[in-house]
N, C-alpha and C positions, 0 to 999 in steps of 0.2 A: 660764817658768808663766805664765797667763793669770792678771789681777789678780779669782778669785775671788770675792770679799766685797764689791768696787763693781760686778759687772755683776749679781749677785744682788740688790744693794742698788737699783741700778736695777728691777731687775726685779719685784718686790717693792712700787715705787712704783710701776710701771703696773699692776701687778694691782689697786691701792686705787682709781684712778681709773675713769673710765666705760670699760667694754669696749668694744669693736667690735661684738660681737653677731654675730645671724644676718647682716650685711653680710656679714662675713669668713666667716663658715660655707658660705655660699650660692656663692664662689667654687669650693668644692670638690664642689658637690652636682653630684648623676646632674643628667641635663636633666629627666627626669620621676623625682617620690619617689613613693611610693604612699600612698594618702592614709590618715589615721588611723585608726583606726577603735573609732569609740562602743560596738562590742557587744563589745568585748572589756576585763576588767582594765587599769587603768593599772598598769603596773609601775615600779619605780623603781631604777636601779644607781649605783654609782660607778666610777669610774676615777682611774689615777692617772697623770700626766705628770712621768715623773720626768727629774731635772737632775741629772748631777753630771760631775764632770771625768775626761776621760781622752785620753791622747795629747795634750796641752796643749792643748785645747779642749773643751768644753759639747756632753756628749753627753745622749742620752735613749735608752731601749727600748721595742722593740714583744714582744709575742710572737704567732707562728703556731701557732694552736689545732690542737687535735689534731680528726681527722675523727671524728666523732660524730652527724651524719646529722638533728643540728639546723638549724635556718635561719643559724648564725654557723659553723657545722662549717669550721673549714680555713682561716679569714681570719685575718687581719694585723687586731690592735688592740691599745691600752691594753690594758698589766695593770690587771686589774676584774674586778667582774661582779655581781650583784642583791644587792638591799638584802635581808637580814635579820633577822629581829626582833631578837634578840639583837645587833647591830652596837649599835643606838640610834641614830648618826648615818650618813648616807654618806659620810662621811668614813672614816668605822670600817668599812664596806662597800671603800671602794678601797683602805684600808693590807689590810685580813685578806684580800681576795683578792690585791692584787700581791705580797704574804711566799706565799701559799699556789702562787701560778703562777710566780714567778720566784724565791725561796727570800730575798731581801731582807729584814733587819732595819726592825722599822717605827721601832725606837726613834733609829736614823740618820740618821733623816727630817723636816724638818723643812718646814711647810705654808707657802710663799707668799702661795696663795692660789686664787682660783676662778673657772675658767671660767663662761663664756654656761652653760648647762643644755641639752643637744638631746633633739629629742624623734626615738626613731625605730619610724617606723611599722610597719616589718614584723613588730617584736614587742612594740608599742607600751610603748614605756619612756621616760622621761623619763632622760637621762643626765646626771649630774652630772661632771664632769669637778675634779681637783685637781692643781696644781701644788706638786708638791716637791722639796725641795733634800736633794743627800745632798755631803757635802763631801769623800767619797771616791769611789772605783767600787765599786760593792758587789759582795761575792761570790756572783755570783751562783748558783744551783742549782735549774734548771727544772721544775719536773715535767711526768715523762714522758706522764702519764695526761692530763694537760689541754693539755701545751702539745709541742707536734714540737721547735720552736726556738727561741730571741731574738733577734730582729737588735737590734744596737746600732748607734746610728747620731750623725754630731755635726748639730747645729744647722747650720754652715753648710751641710753635705749637705743640709739641707730645707728651707735656704734657694737652692742654686741652681735658677734658674730651669730647666738643662736637664734638673730632674731632675721637672718638672711635666708630665704628661704627657695625652694625652687617647685611649679608646679605645672602642670599639663593643659593647657586652652586651646580653643579652635579660635582661631584668627583666621579670615577669609579662607575657611575652608579647610586650613591648614591644622594637623595638632603642632602646636609650637611649643618648645618650653620657655616657662617666664619666671626669670627670677625677680624675688620679692621684698620687700619688707613685712614684715610680719607684727605688725603694732598696735598691741592690745586686740587683737584681733580680727584689726582692718589693717589687707593687704594694699599695699601701696608699689604700683609697681608700673612700666611703662615707662613715659617720658619725665614723670615724678621721680620713679626709682632711680633714672641715668641724672638728673639734676642731682639729688641726693648724693650719688657715686661720686660725681667730684669735688661737690662739698666738701663728704666725709673725709677725701681724700686730702682736705687743704685744710680739715681739722687735725690727721693726723701730723701734717708735716707741722703743726704750733708743738705738739708733743714733743718733738724731736730737741 
């Protein structure tokens, strides 16, 4: 079994240091990003990058959103969602939404730190990513009204360069080169890929 406590300790130490930030995020950014709209109100959201042991390696989980006609319909993302006034903090937002979407128990999660906030121009949202640790694989039970299915993958799979690819997509009427993670035939791109890019840079630092 992996030495989880040692691994988590190194990760927590790195999260306290200056973060890789936008430079790491932009490695997985589409070649054209939509401009930020000053005419729309700025919203805030929180997402959870959950780390847990599974099959003798460290894993994380993504959600495949249900089709609902919105701008993020059907996309793959980290568990999380929009801030609500009752949340008080964006960390609470991330945990609440993750509980609703995946069925995990927030009381079994320890927050190791926070990644660099990322603006999503298409929805005028600042997303705040949090890194959480569970010392056992959660008993997932996703909400089918919000989530089609969950995607569990190892950190090693995310780090493997063979799973980092590019494709051409039409975005806003433009042909755009989009980098993505190809994970079990699921394409993880956009803001989620950019958040992952920074996180994986931090993971590489723990290996030095």
